[in-house]
BADO-316807 format. One record per residue (C-alpha): x, y, z; residue number from 1. Coordinates in nm, 3 decimals. Example, Ala and Ser with C-alpha at 12.3 -4.5 7.8 and 13.67 -1.06 7.14 Angstrom:
# residues 2
ATOM, east, north, up, i
ATOM, 1.230, -0.450, 0.780, 1
ATOM, 1.367, -0.106, 0.714, 2
This chain:
# residues 309
ATOM, east, north, up, i
ATOM, -0.698, -1.224, -1.272, 1
ATOM, -0.493, -1.535, -1.201, 2
ATOM, -0.283, -1.533, -0.885, 3
ATOM, 0.035, -1.739, -0.868, 4
ATOM, 0.257, -1.807, -0.570, 5
ATOM, 0.599, -1.821, -0.727, 6
ATOM, 0.700, -1.803, -1.093, 7
ATOM, 0.722, -2.182, -1.114, 8
ATOM, 0.340, -2.180, -1.087, 9
ATOM, 0.325, -2.086, -1.456, 10
ATOM, 0.126, -2.366, -1.622, 11
ATOM, 0.266, -2.597, -1.886, 12
ATOM, 0.221, -2.457, -2.233, 13
ATOM, 0.232, -2.100, -2.104, 14
ATOM, 0.274, -1.867, -2.401, 15
ATOM, 0.449, -1.534, -2.437, 16
ATOM, 0.373, -1.248, -2.203, 17
ATOM, 0.441, -0.887, -2.119, 18
ATOM, 0.595, -0.862, -1.774, 19
ATOM, 0.647, -0.580, -1.528, 20
ATOM, 0.834, -0.626, -1.200, 21
ATOM, 0.841, -0.440, -0.871, 22
ATOM, 0.738, -0.429, -0.507, 23
ATOM, 0.454, -0.191, -0.604, 24
ATOM, 0.379, -0.096, -0.244, 25
ATOM, 0.094, 0.152, -0.254, 26
ATOM, 0.017, 0.094, -0.623, 27
ATOM, 0.054, 0.471, -0.656, 28
ATOM, 0.022, 0.682, -0.970, 29
ATOM, 0.370, 0.589, -1.088, 30
ATOM, 0.299, 0.219, -1.044, 31
ATOM, -0.036, 0.262, -1.216, 32
ATOM, 0.137, 0.416, -1.518, 33
ATOM, 0.391, 0.132, -1.541, 34
ATOM, 0.136, -0.146, -1.495, 35
ATOM, -0.107, 0.027, -1.730, 36
ATOM, 0.166, 0.046, -1.994, 37
ATOM, 0.233, -0.327, -1.959, 38
ATOM, -0.138, -0.411, -1.983, 39
ATOM, -0.184, -0.195, -2.293, 40
ATOM, 0.119, -0.345, -2.469, 41
ATOM, 0.006, -0.700, -2.384, 42
ATOM, -0.329, -0.631, -2.545, 43
ATOM, -0.161, -0.487, -2.853, 44
ATOM, 0.057, -0.798, -2.884, 45
ATOM, -0.227, -1.040, -2.806, 46
ATOM, -0.047, -1.195, -2.507, 47
ATOM, -0.095, -1.212, -2.130, 48
ATOM, 0.012, -0.935, -1.892, 49
ATOM, 0.200, -1.044, -1.580, 50
ATOM, 0.287, -0.840, -1.272, 51
ATOM, 0.572, -0.990, -1.067, 52
ATOM, 0.598, -0.872, -0.709, 53
ATOM, 0.756, -1.001, -0.389, 54
ATOM, 0.666, -1.117, -0.039, 55
ATOM, 0.805, -1.039, 0.212, 56
ATOM, 0.948, -0.698, 0.127, 57
ATOM, 1.302, -0.751, -0.009, 58
ATOM, 1.447, -0.502, 0.239, 59
ATOM, 1.351, -0.723, 0.531, 60
ATOM, 1.547, -1.016, 0.383, 61
ATOM, 1.848, -0.823, 0.261, 62
ATOM, 1.871, -0.599, 0.570, 63
ATOM, 1.673, -0.763, 0.855, 64
ATOM, 1.502, -0.507, 1.074, 65
ATOM, 1.480, -0.247, 0.798, 66
ATOM, 1.130, -0.334, 0.677, 67
ATOM, 0.969, -0.009, 0.559, 68
ATOM, 0.618, 0.090, 0.659, 69
ATOM, 0.366, -0.088, 0.436, 70
ATOM, 0.124, 0.127, 0.237, 71
ATOM, -0.088, -0.161, 0.107, 72
ATOM, -0.131, -0.504, 0.261, 73
ATOM, -0.101, -0.799, 0.017, 74
ATOM, -0.474, -0.850, -0.034, 75
ATOM, -0.535, -0.481, -0.095, 76
ATOM, -0.239, -0.460, -0.333, 77
ATOM, -0.377, -0.752, -0.531, 78
ATOM, -0.719, -0.584, -0.556, 79
ATOM, -0.566, -0.261, -0.685, 80
ATOM, -0.350, -0.443, -0.940, 81
ATOM, -0.645, -0.649, -1.060, 82
ATOM, -0.845, -0.330, -1.112, 83
ATOM, -0.581, -0.218, -1.365, 84
ATOM, -0.672, -0.508, -1.596, 85
ATOM, -0.376, -0.736, -1.525, 86
ATOM, -0.408, -1.100, -1.634, 87
ATOM, -0.170, -1.259, -1.381, 88
ATOM, -0.029, -1.151, -1.047, 89
ATOM, 0.280, -1.356, -0.963, 90
ATOM, 0.395, -1.318, -0.601, 91
ATOM, 0.751, -1.445, -0.563, 92
ATOM, 0.857, -1.556, -0.212, 93
ATOM, 1.161, -1.339, -0.144, 94
ATOM, 1.400, -1.567, 0.043, 95
ATOM, 1.774, -1.538, 0.120, 96
ATOM, 1.837, -1.792, -0.157, 97
ATOM, 1.633, -1.590, -0.407, 98
ATOM, 1.815, -1.272, -0.308, 99
ATOM, 2.144, -1.432, -0.413, 100
ATOM, 2.038, -1.486, -0.775, 101
ATOM, 2.265, -1.291, -1.007, 102
ATOM, 2.104, -1.045, -1.246, 103
ATOM, 2.164, -1.292, -1.531, 104
ATOM, 2.007, -1.581, -1.334, 105
ATOM, 1.711, -1.360, -1.242, 106
ATOM, 1.640, -1.286, -1.606, 107
ATOM, 1.697, -1.641, -1.729, 108
ATOM, 1.501, -1.821, -1.455, 109
ATOM, 1.203, -1.586, -1.426, 110
ATOM, 1.161, -1.394, -1.749, 111
ATOM, 1.284, -1.649, -2.000, 112
ATOM, 1.233, -2.000, -1.863, 113
ATOM, 0.903, -1.952, -1.681, 114
ATOM, 0.722, -1.639, -1.801, 115
ATOM, 0.840, -1.647, -2.166, 116
ATOM, 0.861, -1.270, -2.177, 117
ATOM, 0.810, -1.104, -2.513, 118
ATOM, 0.841, -0.762, -2.354, 119
ATOM, 0.944, -0.633, -2.011, 120
ATOM, 0.815, -0.295, -1.890, 121
ATOM, 1.001, -0.130, -1.602, 122
ATOM, 1.055, 0.211, -1.447, 123
ATOM, 1.374, 0.401, -1.517, 124
ATOM, 1.514, 0.329, -1.169, 125
ATOM, 1.454, -0.049, -1.186, 126
ATOM, 1.724, -0.266, -1.026, 127
ATOM, 1.742, -0.645, -1.000, 128
ATOM, 1.964, -0.938, -0.907, 129
ATOM, 2.207, -0.992, -0.621, 130
ATOM, 2.300, -0.664, -0.451, 131
ATOM, 2.077, -0.487, -0.708, 132
ATOM, 2.360, -0.518, -0.960, 133
ATOM, 2.130, -0.519, -1.264, 134
ATOM, 1.987, -0.203, -1.417, 135
ATOM, 1.777, -0.116, -1.722, 136
ATOM, 2.082, -0.108, -1.951, 137
ATOM, 2.179, -0.462, -1.850, 138
ATOM, 1.819, -0.577, -1.888, 139
ATOM, 1.816, -0.441, -2.244, 140
ATOM, 2.138, -0.627, -2.328, 141
ATOM, 2.002, -0.949, -2.183, 142
ATOM, 1.680, -0.893, -2.376, 143
ATOM, 1.878, -0.885, -2.700, 144
ATOM, 2.040, -1.215, -2.601, 145
ATOM, 1.720, -1.393, -2.500, 146
ATOM, 1.478, -1.240, -2.747, 147
ATOM, 1.258, -1.003, -2.547, 148
ATOM, 1.212, -0.630, -2.569, 149
ATOM, 1.246, -0.377, -2.289, 150
ATOM, 1.042, -0.059, -2.257, 151
ATOM, 1.084, 0.200, -1.988, 152
ATOM, 0.794, 0.370, -1.815, 153
ATOM, 0.867, 0.732, -1.720, 154
ATOM, 0.847, 0.838, -1.358, 155
ATOM, 0.530, 1.024, -1.267, 156
ATOM, 0.574, 1.365, -1.105, 157
ATOM, 0.367, 1.666, -1.011, 158
ATOM, 0.502, 2.014, -0.936, 159
ATOM, 0.853, 1.871, -0.946, 160
ATOM, 0.781, 1.594, -0.695, 161
ATOM, 0.837, 1.241, -0.821, 162
ATOM, 0.576, 1.003, -0.684, 163
ATOM, 0.736, 0.706, -0.508, 164
ATOM, 0.651, 0.475, -0.221, 165
ATOM, 0.925, 0.639, -0.013, 166
ATOM, 0.778, 0.985, -0.073, 167
ATOM, 0.427, 0.866, 0.020, 168
ATOM, 0.554, 0.699, 0.338, 169
ATOM, 0.712, 1.030, 0.437, 170
ATOM, 0.381, 1.210, 0.376, 171
ATOM, 0.190, 0.959, 0.589, 172
ATOM, 0.455, 0.971, 0.860, 173
ATOM, 0.419, 1.350, 0.870, 174
ATOM, 0.040, 1.330, 0.881, 175
ATOM, 0.002, 1.493, 0.539, 176
ATOM, -0.266, 1.254, 0.419, 177
ATOM, -0.373, 1.502, 0.151, 178
ATOM, -0.033, 1.487, -0.021, 179
ATOM, -0.031, 1.108, 0.017, 180
ATOM, -0.372, 1.086, -0.152, 181
ATOM, -0.253, 1.307, -0.437, 182
ATOM, 0.033, 1.066, -0.510, 183
ATOM, -0.172, 0.751, -0.456, 184
ATOM, -0.469, 0.866, -0.659, 185
ATOM, -0.695, 0.776, -0.363, 186
ATOM, -0.688, 0.818, 0.017, 187
ATOM, -0.429, 0.631, 0.218, 188
ATOM, -0.592, 0.323, 0.370, 189
ATOM, -0.520, 0.161, 0.705, 190
ATOM, -0.670, -0.179, 0.787, 191
ATOM, -0.707, -0.376, 1.107, 192
ATOM, -0.926, -0.571, 1.345, 193
ATOM, -1.133, -0.396, 1.612, 194
ATOM, -1.017, -0.500, 1.960, 195
ATOM, -1.120, -0.392, 2.308, 196
ATOM, -0.944, -0.088, 2.449, 197
ATOM, -0.992, 0.105, 2.772, 198
ATOM, -1.352, 0.192, 2.673, 199
ATOM, -1.274, 0.548, 2.783, 200
ATOM, -1.431, 0.691, 2.467, 201
ATOM, -1.762, 0.526, 2.555, 202
ATOM, -1.749, 0.688, 2.899, 203
ATOM, -1.695, 1.027, 2.734, 204
ATOM, -1.984, 0.979, 2.493, 205
ATOM, -1.766, 0.895, 2.192, 206
ATOM, -1.736, 0.515, 2.167, 207
ATOM, -1.441, 0.432, 1.944, 208
ATOM, -1.327, 0.130, 1.747, 209
ATOM, -0.973, 0.048, 1.859, 210
ATOM, -0.795, -0.081, 1.547, 211
ATOM, -0.522, -0.343, 1.578, 212
ATOM, -0.309, -0.296, 1.266, 213
ATOM, -0.030, -0.496, 1.104, 214
ATOM, 0.306, -0.442, 1.273, 215
ATOM, 0.450, -0.276, 0.961, 216
ATOM, 0.141, -0.073, 0.868, 217
ATOM, 0.200, 0.288, 0.761, 218
ATOM, 0.017, 0.465, 1.043, 219
ATOM, -0.020, 0.844, 1.008, 220
ATOM, 0.146, 1.080, 1.252, 221
ATOM, -0.018, 1.137, 1.589, 222
ATOM, -0.322, 1.357, 1.551, 223
ATOM, -0.691, 1.364, 1.469, 224
ATOM, -0.817, 1.290, 1.118, 225
ATOM, -1.134, 1.277, 0.912, 226
ATOM, -1.167, 0.936, 0.752, 227
ATOM, -1.411, 0.705, 0.582, 228
ATOM, -1.469, 0.380, 0.767, 229
ATOM, -1.532, 0.077, 0.544, 230
ATOM, -1.693, -0.240, 0.680, 231
ATOM, -1.681, -0.569, 0.493, 232
ATOM, -2.002, -0.638, 0.308, 233
ATOM, -2.121, -0.277, 0.341, 234
ATOM, -2.138, -0.063, 0.026, 235
ATOM, -2.163, 0.275, 0.195, 236
ATOM, -1.871, 0.386, 0.415, 237
ATOM, -1.930, 0.559, 0.747, 238
ATOM, -1.789, 0.899, 0.832, 239
ATOM, -1.536, 0.886, 1.114, 240
ATOM, -1.318, 1.102, 1.333, 241
ATOM, -0.996, 0.912, 1.400, 242
ATOM, -0.746, 0.967, 1.680, 243
ATOM, -0.390, 0.840, 1.637, 244
ATOM, -0.164, 0.859, 1.939, 245
ATOM, -0.118, 0.779, 2.306, 246
ATOM, -0.413, 0.965, 2.464, 247
ATOM, -0.190, 1.223, 2.638, 248
ATOM, -0.475, 1.357, 2.857, 249
ATOM, -0.485, 1.018, 3.027, 250
ATOM, -0.105, 0.972, 3.029, 251
ATOM, -0.128, 0.686, 2.783, 252
ATOM, 0.184, 0.511, 2.658, 253
ATOM, 0.054, 0.271, 2.395, 254
ATOM, 0.010, 0.425, 2.050, 255
ATOM, -0.338, 0.351, 1.920, 256
ATOM, -0.567, 0.411, 1.625, 257
ATOM, -0.920, 0.482, 1.748, 258
ATOM, -1.209, 0.561, 1.515, 259
ATOM, -1.536, 0.722, 1.621, 260
ATOM, -1.799, 0.637, 1.360, 261
ATOM, -2.044, 0.921, 1.310, 262
ATOM, -2.418, 0.847, 1.307, 263
ATOM, -2.357, 0.484, 1.402, 264
ATOM, -2.466, 0.275, 1.695, 265
ATOM, -2.366, -0.086, 1.718, 266
ATOM, -2.087, -0.328, 1.802, 267
ATOM, -1.779, -0.342, 1.580, 268
ATOM, -1.567, -0.569, 1.801, 269
ATOM, -1.394, -0.842, 1.605, 270
ATOM, -1.468, -0.684, 1.268, 271
ATOM, -1.193, -0.614, 1.017, 272
ATOM, -1.225, -0.252, 0.910, 273
ATOM, -1.051, -0.014, 0.674, 274
ATOM, -0.997, 0.357, 0.729, 275
ATOM, -0.945, 0.587, 0.430, 276
ATOM, -0.774, 0.900, 0.564, 277
ATOM, -0.914, 1.214, 0.401, 278
ATOM, -0.795, 1.511, 0.606, 279
ATOM, -0.572, 1.598, 0.900, 280
ATOM, -0.775, 1.799, 1.152, 281
ATOM, -0.528, 1.876, 1.432, 282
ATOM, -0.238, 1.745, 1.635, 283
ATOM, -0.263, 1.566, 1.968, 284
ATOM, -0.329, 1.793, 2.268, 285
ATOM, -0.304, 1.720, 2.640, 286
ATOM, -0.589, 1.864, 2.846, 287
ATOM, -0.586, 1.918, 3.222, 288
ATOM, -0.947, 1.810, 3.266, 289
ATOM, -1.224, 1.618, 3.091, 290
ATOM, -1.453, 1.910, 3.004, 291
ATOM, -1.228, 2.086, 2.751, 292
ATOM, -1.142, 1.747, 2.599, 293
ATOM, -1.510, 1.670, 2.540, 294
ATOM, -1.562, 2.018, 2.391, 295
ATOM, -1.268, 1.959, 2.158, 296
ATOM, -1.401, 1.618, 2.055, 297
ATOM, -1.733, 1.776, 1.962, 298
ATOM, -1.543, 2.023, 1.744, 299
ATOM, -1.344, 1.737, 1.589, 300
ATOM, -1.664, 1.554, 1.496, 301
ATOM, -1.811, 1.870, 1.338, 302
ATOM, -1.493, 1.930, 1.138, 303
ATOM, -1.474, 1.567, 1.030, 304
ATOM, -1.835, 1.582, 0.912, 305
ATOM, -1.761, 1.897, 0.712, 306
ATOM, -1.444, 1.750, 0.557, 307
ATOM, -1.626, 1.432, 0.454, 308
ATOM, -1.955, 1.588, 0.340, 309
């Protein structure tokens, strides 16, 4: 898969293409259906498939301070999109100037002048242009003017719930990692670098990897989870019991993500890890002494092992 920074990175002599556009945070089942549709149609037409996405998140530019929690970091999003068979991933820098493009300018500059779209595939709720003034109906009219087709991709739902990034963020925020996984088609992943903490877990017999995550990362609700811990360069993930919260037994204030890797002894400091959240085990509990906390942690490890077996 080719990766472009900006649509003006399209090479000279670039031919026709099938394009789909969106933030695609999470690359969930709905996104997978839309991107898969674009890839299939590009193959039928014998042209390249292009996914256009944006960085940073448009919300942060249009409404500073409103950046939503991020389900997939850029590198992970690119990996997931590439796995769907896409030919080109075009990441457009979303700047204040770009946000002021009218819907007509958006179509002309990106889809016509640079990407030479033969077909554009979008979801039914697609909006574009300054103040999100453009919709699918306008895109179809502009397609007739500029000579490209438009095909809608239906929303993906299950049991009446439409899968969307907003819905998945709400699941993660509530700690319902099972529902999030159902909509994503895989466990929710959190990534970060292992940094030194209070080393209290080591003193208790459960040395943990304290994960420093991206400021906008979608961190699950406070609680204890069963997760798979993925190390770079390692094919087999480790089983892990993960605590998210402030360590209320020790009157902690800083919210942390701490992973205890089962059946592992070694040093993870400085490593970049990923945690795939599989099951919520319990909420955070404050204990009056160390002994019941250690007993509970032993139970957590047993339950995590069972959930991940």
